[in-house]
KEGUVO-254541 format. One record per residue (C-alpha): chain; residue number from 1; z, x, y negated. Coordinates in Angstrom, 1 decimal, decimal comma. Each point is the difference from the previous one (the first is absolute). Layout:
BEGIN
chain; n; zz; xx; yy
A; NUM; Z; X; Y
...
***
This chain:
BEGIN
chain; n; zz; xx; yy
A; 1; -0,2; 0,1; 0,0
A; 2; 0,9; 2,8; -2,5
A; 3; -3,7; 1,3; 0,6
A; 4; -1,2; -3,6; -0,4
A; 5; 2,2; -0,5; -3,6
A; 6; -1,5; 3,5; -1,2
A; 7; -3,6; -1,3; 0,7
A; 8; 0,8; -3,1; -1,8
A; 9; 1,6; 1,9; -3,0
A; 10; -3,0; 2,4; -0,2
A; 11; -2,4; -3,2; 0,0
A; 12; 1,9; -1,3; -3,0
A; 13; -1,0; 3,3; -1,6
A; 14; -3,5; -0,2; 0,9
A; 15; -0,3; -3,5; -0,7
A; 16; -0,6; -1,4; 3,4
A; 17; 2,9; -2,1; 0,3
A; 18; -1,4; -2,9; -1,6
A; 19; -3,5; 0,4; 2,2
A; 20; 0,6; -3,2; 2,3
A; 21; -1,6; 1,6; 2,9
A; 22; 2,0; 3,3; -0,3
A; 23; 3,1; -2,0; -0,3
A; 24; -1,1; -1,9; 2,8
A; 25; -0,2; 3,1; 2,4
A; 26; 3,3; 0,8; -1,2
A; 27; 1,6; -3,1; 0,8
A; 28; -1,6; -0,4; 3,3
A; 29; 1,4; 3,5; 1,1
A; 30; 3,4; -0,7; -1,4
A; 31; 0,2; -3,4; 1,5
A; 32; -1,3; 0,6; 3,6
A; 33; 0,7; 3,6; 0,7
A; 34; 3,3; 0,7; 2,2
A; 35; 0,8; 2,7; -2,8
A; 36; -0,5; -2,6; -2,9
A; 37; 2,1; -2,5; -1,8
A; 38; -0,8; -3,8; -0,2
A; 39; 2,3; -0,1; -3,2
A; 40; -1,8; 2,9; -1,9
A; 41; -3,6; -2,0; 1,1
A; 42; 1,5; -2,9; -2,0
A; 43; 0,9; 2,4; -2,8
A; 44; -3,5; 1,1; -0,1
A; 45; -1,8; -3,2; 0,3
A; 46; 2,1; -1,3; -2,9
A; 47; -1,6; 2,6; -2,3
A; 48; -3,6; -0,6; 0,7
A; 49; -1,5; -2,2; -2,4
A; 50; -2,5; -1,1; 2,1
A; 51; 0,8; 0,1; 3,7
A; 52; -2,6; -0,6; 2,5
A; 53; 0,4; -2,4; 3,4
A; 54; -0,3; 3,4; 1,8
A; 55; 3,5; 1,0; -1,4
A; 56; 1,5; -3,5; 0,6
A; 57; -1,2; -0,2; 3,3
A; 58; 1,9; 3,7; 0,7
A; 59; 3,4; -1,5; -1,2
A; 60; -0,5; -3,4; 1,9
A; 61; -0,8; 2,1; 3,0
A; 62; 3,1; 2,3; -0,3
A; 63; 2,4; -2,9; -0,2
A; 64; -1,9; -1,6; 3,2
A; 65; 0,3; 3,5; 2,0
A; 66; 3,7; 0,5; -1,2
A; 67; 1,1; -3,7; 1,4
A; 68; 0,8; -1,3; -3,8
A; 69; -2,6; -3,0; 0,3
A; 70; 1,5; -2,2; -2,8
A; 71; -0,8; 2,8; -2,4
A; 72; -3,4; 0,4; 1,4
A; 73; -0,7; -3,8; -0,9
A; 74; 1,9; 0,3; -3,1
A; 75; -2,2; 3,1; -1,2
A; 76; -3,3; -2,0; 1,0
A; 77; 1,1; -2,9; -2,3
A; 78; 0,6; 2,4; -2,7
A; 79; -3,5; 1,4; 0,7
A; 80; -1,5; -3,5; -0,5
A; 81; 2,0; -0,7; -3,1
A; 82; -1,3; 3,2; -1,7
A; 83; -3,6; -1,3; 0,6
A; 84; -1,0; 2,5; 2,9
A; 85; -1,9; -1,4; 2,5
A; 86; 0,7; 0,6; 3,7
A; 87; -2,4; 1,6; 2,4
A; 88; -0,6; 0,1; 3,9
A; 89; 2,8; 2,9; 0,2
A; 90; 2,6; -2,3; -1,8
A; 91; 0,4; -2,8; 2,5
A; 92; 0,5; 1,7; 3,3
A; 93; 3,2; 1,6; -1,2
A; 94; 1,2; -3,3; -1,5
A; 95; -0,8; -2,1; 3,2
A; 96; 2,4; 2,7; 1,7
A; 97; 2,6; -0,8; -2,6
A; 98; 0,0; -3,6; -0,2
A; 99; 3,3; -1,6; 0,8
A; 100; -1,1; -3,4; 1,3
A; 101; -2,9; -2,4; 0,9
A; 102; -0,1; -1,4; -3,6
A; 103; 0,0; 3,3; -1,7
A; 104; -2,9; 1,1; 2,5
A; 105; -1,9; -3,1; -0,6
A; 106; 0,3; 0,5; -3,9
A; 107; -1,3; 3,6; 0,6
A; 108; -2,8; -1,4; 1,9
A; 109; -1,1; -2,0; -2,8
A; 110; 0,1; 2,7; -2,5
A; 111; -2,4; 2,0; 2,5
A; 112; -2,3; -3,0; 0,0
A; 113; 0,0; -0,3; -3,6
A; 114; -0,6; 3,9; -0,5
A; 115; -3,0; -0,8; 2,6
A; 116; 1,5; 2,5; 2,5
A; 117; 0,9; -2,6; 2,8
A; 118; -3,1; 0,7; 1,7
A; 119; 0,9; 3,9; 0,0
A; 120; 0,5; 1,2; 3,6
A; 121; 2,6; 2,4; -0,9
A; 122; 1,9; -2,8; -2,0
A; 123; -0,6; -2,5; 2,8
A; 124; 1,4; 2,2; 2,8
A; 125; 3,4; 0,2; -1,8
A; 126; -0,1; -3,6; -0,9
A; 127; -0,2; -0,7; 3,9
A; 128; 3,1; 2,3; 0,6
A; 129; 1,9; -1,7; -3,0
A; 130; -0,5; -3,6; 1,4
A; 131; 0,9; 1,3; 3,8
A; 132; 3,1; 1,6; -1,2
A; 133; 1,1; -3,5; -1,7
A; 134; -1,0; -1,6; 3,2
A; 135; -3,1; -2,1; -1,6
A; 136; -2,6; 0,6; 2,7
A; 137; -2,1; -2,9; -1,3
A; 138; -0,7; 1,9; -3,2
A; 139; -0,5; 3,1; 1,9
A; 140; -2,5; -1,4; 2,0
A; 141; -1,9; -1,6; -3,1
A; 142; -0,1; 3,2; -1,8
A; 143; -1,4; 1,6; 3,2
A; 144; -2,7; -2,8; 0,7
A; 145; -1,1; 0,4; -3,5
A; 146; -0,5; 3,9; 0,0
A; 147; -3,7; 1,2; 0,2
A; 148; 0,7; 3,8; 0,6
A; 149; 2,7; 0,3; 2,9
A; 150; 0,8; 3,7; 0,9
A; 151; 2,4; 1,2; 2,5
A; 152; 2,8; -0,4; -2,2
A; 153; -0,6; -3,8; -0,4
A; 154; 0,0; -0,3; 3,9
A; 155; 2,9; 1,9; 0,4
A; 156; 2,1; -2,0; -2,4
A; 157; -1,3; -3,2; 1,2
A; 158; 0,5; 1,1; 3,6
A; 159; 3,5; 1,3; -0,9
A; 160; 0,8; -3,3; -1,8
A; 161; -0,8; -2,2; 3,3
A; 162; 1,9; 2,7; 2,2
A; 163; 3,1; -0,1; -2,1
A; 164; 0,1; -3,8; -0,6
A; 165; -0,2; -1,2; 3,7
A; 166; -3,6; -0,5; 0,2
A; 167; -1,2; 2,7; 2,4
A; 168; -3,2; -2,3; 1,4
A; 169; -1,1; 0,1; -3,5
A; 170; 0,2; 3,5; -0,4
A; 171; -2,0; 0,6; 3,1
A; 172; -2,5; -2,2; -1,2
A; 173; -0,1; 1,9; -3,1
A; 174; -0,2; 3,1; 1,8
A; 175; -2,9; -1,1; 2,1
A; 176; -1,8; -1,3; -3,1
A; 177; 0,5; 3,3; -1,6
A; 178; -2,0; 1,8; 3,0
A; 179; -3,0; -2,6; -0,3
A; 180; -0,1; 0,9; -4,0
A; 181; -0,4; 3,6; 1,2
A; 182; 3,4; 1,3; -1,7
A; 183; 1,7; 2,8; 1,7
A; 184; 3,6; -0,6; 0,5
A; 185; 2,6; 2,6; -1,1
A; 186; 3,1; 0,8; 1,3
A; 187; 1,8; -2,9; -1,8
A; 188; -2,4; -2,5; 1,3
A; 189; 0,3; 1,3; 3,7
A; 190; 4,0; -0,2; -0,1
A; 191; -0,1; -3,0; -1,2
A; 192; -2,5; -1,4; 2,5
A; 193; 1,9; 1,6; 2,9
A; 194; 3,2; -1,8; -1,4
A; 195; -1,8; -3,5; -0,1
A; 196; -0,8; 1,0; 3,7
A; 197; 3,5; 0,6; 0,6
A; 198; 1,1; -3,4; -1,5
A; 199; -2,6; -2,1; 1,9
A; 200; 0,5; 2,1; 3,1
A; 201; -3,7; 0,5; 0,0
A; 202; -0,1; 3,1; 2,2
A; 203; -4,0; 0,0; 0,3
A; 204; -0,4; -0,3; -3,8
A; 205; 2,4; 2,8; -0,5
A; 206; -1,6; 2,3; 2,9
A; 207; -3,5; -0,4; -1,8
A; 208; 1,6; 1,3; -3,0
A; 209; 1,4; 3,0; 1,8
A; 210; -3,4; 0,6; 1,4
A; 211; -1,7; -0,2; -3,4
A; 212; 2,4; 2,7; -1,3
A; 213; -0,6; 2,1; 3,1
A; 214; -3,9; -0,6; -0,4
A; 215; -0,1; 0,9; -3,5
A; 216; 2,1; 3,0; 0,1
A; 217; 2,5; -1,6; -2,7
A; 218; 3,3; 2,4; -0,4
A; 219; 2,5; -1,6; 2,5
A; 220; 3,1; 0,2; -2,2
A; 221; 3,5; -0,7; 0,7
A; 222; -0,3; -3,4; -2,1
A; 223; -2,9; -1,0; 2,3
A; 224; 1,8; 1,1; 3,0
A; 225; 3,2; -2,1; -0,9
A; 226; -2,2; -3,0; -0,7
A; 227; -1,4; 0,5; 3,6
A; 228; 3,4; 0,7; 1,6
A; 229; 1,2; -3,2; -1,8
A; 230; -3,4; -1,9; 1,6
A; 231; 0,7; 1,1; 3,4
A; 232; 3,8; -1,0; -0,1
A; 233; -0,9; -3,2; -1,2
A; 234; -2,7; -0,7; 2,9
A; 235; 2,4; 1,1; 2,6
A; 236; -1,4; 3,5; 0,4
A; 237; 3,1; 2,0; -0,6
A; 238; -1,0; 2,8; 2,3
A; 239; -3,1; 0,4; -2,0
A; 240; 1,9; 0,1; -3,2
A; 241; 2,5; 2,7; 1,4
A; 242; -2,9; 2,0; 1,2
A; 243; -1,6; -0,1; -3,9
A; 244; 3,6; 0,9; -1,3
A; 245; 0,8; 2,8; 2,3
A; 246; -3,6; 1,8; -1,1
A; 247; 0,9; -0,5; -3,7
A; 248; 1,9; 3,2; -1,1
A; 249; -0,3; -1,2; -3,8
A; 250; 2,0; -3,2; 0,9
A; 251; 2,1; -1,2; -3,1
A; 252; 2,7; -2,6; -0,5
A; 253; -2,4; -2,9; 0,0
A; 254; -1,4; 1,2; 3,4
A; 255; 3,5; 0,5; 1,6
A; 256; 0,8; -3,7; -1,3
A; 257; -3,1; -1,5; 1,7
A; 258; 0,7; 1,6; 3,3
A; 259; 3,6; -0,9; 0,0
A; 260; -0,8; -3,6; -1,0
A; 261; -2,7; 0,0; 2,7
A; 262; 2,8; 0,9; 2,5
A; 263; 2,2; -2,9; -1,1
A; 264; -2,6; -2,8; -0,2
A; 265; -1,0; 1,4; 3,4
A; 266; 3,8; -0,8; 1,0
A; 267; 0,7; 3,7; 0,8
A; 268; 2,9; 0,6; -2,0
A; 269; 1,1; 3,0; 1,8
A; 270; -3,2; 2,1; -0,7
A; 271; 0,3; -1,3; -3,8
A; 272; 3,4; 1,5; -0,2
A; 273; -1,2; 3,3; 2,0
A; 274; -2,8; 0,2; -2,6
A; 275; 2,6; -0,2; -2,8
A; 276; 1,8; 3,0; 1,6
A; 277; -3,0; 1,9; 0,1
A; 278; -1,1; -1,0; -3,7
A; 279; 3,6; 1,4; -1,0
A; 280; -0,5; 2,9; 1,8
A; 281; -3,1; 0,9; -2,1
A; 282; 1,9; -0,6; -3,2
A; 283; -1,9; -3,4; -0,9
A; 284; 2,3; -2,1; -2,0
A; 285; -0,1; -3,9; 0,9
A; 286; -0,6; -2,6; -2,5
A; 287; 0,5; -3,9; 0,0
A; 288; -3,0; -0,9; 2,3
A; 289; 1,5; 2,9; 2,9
A; 290; 3,6; -1,4; -0,4
A; 291; -1,2; -3,9; 0,1
A; 292; -1,9; 1,1; 3,5
A; 293; 3,2; 1,9; 1,1
A; 294; 2,3; -2,7; -0,8
A; 295; -2,0; -2,4; 1,9
A; 296; 0,2; 2,3; 3,0
A; 297; 3,6; 0,1; 0,0
A; 298; 0,0; -3,6; -0,3
A; 299; -2,0; -0,8; 2,9
A; 300; 1,7; 3,0; 1,8
A; 301; 3,4; -1,3; -0,6
A; 302; 0,7; 3,5; -1,5
A; 303; 2,6; -1,5; -2,8
A; 304; 1,6; 3,6; -0,5
A; 305; -3,4; 1,8; -0,5
A; 306; -0,9; -3,0; -2,3
A; 307; 3,2; 0,3; -2,1
A; 308; -0,6; 3,6; -0,1
A; 309; -3,5; -0,6; -1,5
A; 310; 1,9; -2,3; -2,4
A; 311; 2,4; 2,6; -1,0
A; 312; -3,1; 2,3; -0,7
A; 313; -1,6; -2,5; -2,2
A; 314; 3,3; -0,4; -2,2
A; 315; 0,5; 4,1; -0,2
A; 316; -3,6; 0,6; -0,8
A; 317; -0,2; -2,8; -2,3
A; 318; -2,9; -1,5; 1,3
A; 319; -1,3; -2,9; -1,9
A; 320; 0,4; -3,1; 2,2
A; 321; -3,1; -2,0; -0,6
A; 322; -0,9; -3,3; 1,9
A; 323; -1,2; 1,5; 3,0
A; 324; 2,9; 2,2; 0,5
A; 325; 2,6; -2,8; -0,8
A; 326; -1,8; -2,1; 2,4
A; 327; 0,3; 2,9; 2,7
A; 328; 3,6; 0,3; -0,7
A; 329; 0,8; -3,9; 0,1
A; 330; -2,1; -0,2; 3,2
A; 331; 2,3; 2,7; 1,5
A; 332; 3,3; -1,2; -0,7
A; 333; -1,0; -3,5; 0,8
A; 334; -1,0; 1,1; 3,3
A; 335; 3,0; 1,8; 0,4
A; 336; 1,9; -3,0; -0,7
A; 337; -1,7; -1,8; 2,9
A; 338; 1,6; 2,7; 2,1
A; 339; 3,3; -0,6; -1,3
A; 340; 0,5; 2,6; -2,7
A; 341; 1,8; -1,0; -3,0
A; 342; -2,4; 1,3; -2,9
A; 343; 1,3; 2,3; -2,8
A; 344; -1,0; -3,1; -2,4
A; 345; 1,0; 1,9; -3,2
A; 346; -2,4; 2,9; 0,7
A; 347; -2,9; -2,0; 1,1
A; 348; -0,1; -2,9; -3,2
A; 349; 1,6; 0,2; -3,3
A; 350; 1,0; -2,4; -2,6
A; 351; 0,5; -2,9; 2,6
A; 352; 3,2; -2,0; 1,0
A; 353; 1,3; 1,2; 3,3
A; 354; -1,4; -3,5; 1,9
A; 355; -3,0; 0,3; -1,5
A; 356; -0,5; 3,7; 1,4
A; 357; 0,5; -1,0; 3,5
A; 358; -2,2; -3,0; 0,0
A; 359; -2,6; 2,1; -1,9
A; 360; -0,1; 2,6; 2,8
A; 361; -0,9; -2,7; 2,3
A; 362; -3,2; -1,2; -1,7
A; 363; -3,3; 1,0; 0,9
A; 364; -0,9; 3,2; -2,1
A; 365; -3,3; -1,2; -1,3
A; 366; 2,0; -2,9; -2,1
A; 367; 2,1; 2,6; -1,5
A; 368; -3,0; 2,2; -0,7
A; 369; -1,8; -2,7; -1,7
A; 370; 2,9; -1,0; -2,2
A; 371; 0,6; 3,3; -0,9
A; 372; -3,7; 0,3; -1,0
A; 373; 0,1; -3,1; -2,0
A; 374; 3,1; 1,1; -1,8
A; 375; -1,3; 3,8; -0,8
A; 376; -3,4; -0,7; -1,0
A; 377; -1,7; -2,1; -3,1
A; 378; -1,3; -3,7; 0,2
A; 379; -3,5; 0,2; 1,6
A; 380; 0,2; 3,4; 1,7
A; 381; -0,9; 0,0; 3,3
A; 382; 2,8; 0,8; 2,6
A; 383; -0,7; 1,8; 3,2
A; 384; 2,3; 0,4; 3,0
A; 385; -0,2; 2,1; 3,2
A; 386; 1,6; -0,7; 3,3
A; 387; -0,3; 1,8; 3,4
A; 388; 0,3; -3,2; 1,8
A; 389; -1,7; -3,5; 0,0
A; 390; 1,3; -2,4; -2,2
A; 391; 1,3; -3,4; 1,3
A; 392; -1,3; -3,6; -1,1
A; 393; 2,9; -0,5; -2,1
A; 394; -0,5; 2,9; -2,2
A; 395; -3,7; -0,9; 0,0
A; 396; 0,7; -3,6; -1,1
A; 397; 2,7; 1,5; -2,7
A; 398; -2,3; 2,3; -1,6
A; 399; -2,8; -2,3; -0,6
A; 400; 2,6; -2,3; -1,5
A; 401; 1,2; 2,7; -2,3
A; 402; -3,5; 1,3; -0,9
A; 403; -0,7; -3,8; -1,1
A; 404; 3,2; -0,5; -2,0
A; 405; -0,1; 3,4; -1,9
A; 406; -3,7; 0,3; -0,2
A; 407; -0,1; 3,5; 1,4
A; 408; -2,3; 1,6; 2,6
A; 409; 1,9; 1,1; 3,2
A; 410; -1,5; 2,3; 2,4
A; 411; 1,8; 1,1; 3,0
A; 412; -1,0; 2,6; 2,3
A; 413; 1,7; -0,4; 3,6
A; 414; -1,1; 2,2; 3,0
A; 415; -2,7; -2,4; 1,0
A; 416; -1,8; -1,1; -3,3
A; 417; 0,0; -0,6; -3,4
A; 418; 1,6; -3,5; -1,6
A; 419; -1,2; -1,0; -3,2
A; 420; 1,7; -3,0; -1,9
A; 421; -1,6; -1,2; -3,4
A; 422; 0,2; -3,6; -1,7
A; 423; -3,8; 0,0; -0,6
***
């Protein structure tokens, strides 16, 4: 920063500081480089008599990159108030920063008024924005109107369908992409394999694997993990384990996929053995790992080991999200069925003693949905994962909750996705 300030001081002496293009370059460096300072970029911006859209875009992008999304949108309004016209590089950062669907729709209108709503670079981020806020109808409308669909467009839309419990639509898009002779990238292939896993479509997954081999696409650990997940979902755990064992570059996600595969195959002892190997290699578990391990403890009746994992969670200050909290509740509920008196204070807090005991007996997916409704804003999609099949009572309850609260709920159990939405 000291060198940058010296350059700025020298530019003032030479009369360059007021030049909008020179100043825009300084602002971009200051705002976007790791060695820069966003506050100093704002200072430089305030000194320019005629700032350019490029300078504004640099500051908006910097706020987005740093997670200060509210400031990104506020600076955009400051830009508009100053009479500066946005360009195709303005809206992608804004769509990433918009806080809710209403704001996203407003930005969509602004892009349309600026004549930029048909730009593919803008449209790709628009699809992603609608996807993040659970509005698939609008995402599809943008996609269908696009004339210039590139690989990023297809990747975004396939990812949208995969993550919103519509794997069949994701695979249809993948096939359509092939018909239009668009070469898939790694993101597309991973999402296509994930969709195959969700639909238990081993044949389609095998064709994708053959495509990867035939076209000599680098078989990265990300692709290997997606294939491991597919084989596990399709009851080909031995094939999954073979790929896993021949992956020296395995990361935490890969370990989790294999451990969870053994859990879903009801091979709980092998899941715990794999965790021991994981620890020996110095790989630290995360929430996904711990959820799978707690499920194993639950089914094996290994209460003491489950309590050890619970203590580990508390000692390591692991954030207990919906998935991990559900696994903890499941474990203690099943332990109670076996005659264990649960330590109610350590499982659920801020409840009366009588409520704690009854809560532990409730089906965990109901608790997870309740937690999701309480911890997310109106209109937000609620996602729940469960290693077992949900029962008919829970299915009926979630349908009623979805209608009552006007919320979309997607539950993934060991067999399929369950989507509840008041159309």
